[in-house]
N, C-alpha and C positions, 0 to 999 in steps of 0.2 A: 504491498500500500504507501500511496504517499506519502511526503509529510503535509498538513494540514496546517492551518494558520486559521485565527479568529481575525474575522471580517467587518466583524460589529459584535457591540452589546446591546442589548435591550432591559427594560425593567421587567420587560413581563414577556414572559412565554411566546405568546397567541402574537404579538407584535412581529415573532421572529420568526416565529412558521410563518408568517403573510408574505414575509424578504425570502424566507428560502424558498416559498411556491412561486415568486418574479422571478428571481436567477431560476429555478427549474426550468420555468417557463422560456428562458433565453438559453436554454441549455446547458447551463452550470449546474452539477452537482454538489446542494448543500447541505448539513447536517444543523440540529438545535440540539445545543447541548445544557443540562442547564441541574443543579447538584440539590435535587429534592427529596434522595432518598429515593428513585426512581419512582416517585409520582404518591409516596405513601406520605411525605410532609412538604404539600406543594406549597407552604408558606416559605419553603427557604429559597424559594427558585423567585418570590417577591425581596427576599434582602439579598441574595448573590446574583440575580439576573438571570440572563439566558443568553449564550452566545452562538451566532452565526459563523459558522467551520466551512471554506472550503479548501479544495485541495491547492497545494501552496502554487502549483502550475497556472490555475484559473481566479488568484488575487487580482490582480490586475485589473483582469474583466469585469469581476465582478464591483471591483473595487469604483471602476468607470460606470457599469450600470448603476450603482446606488448614488453616485455624484450627481449626476446628469437627473430630471424630472422626466416620468414617461409623457408624450407625446400623445393631448388629449381622442380619444376619438371621436372619428364622427356623430354627431348629437347630443354630446357629451358639453359643449364649450356654452 
């Protein structure tokens, strides 16, 4: 397995999951990690947050995607 890097930290796991899905839609595999005792103690996630992790070779592209807001789709303006 390749080296992995944290590209973003979030206060809430669900925020990280939305961004993970965004990256996945752009062909970048990402994972969300959170130290919440395997979901047994979700309150720990609130204290420690959640990390969005990608393979090191995808980190620059992930940063690029996350730095620029997506263009609105037709009818969203």
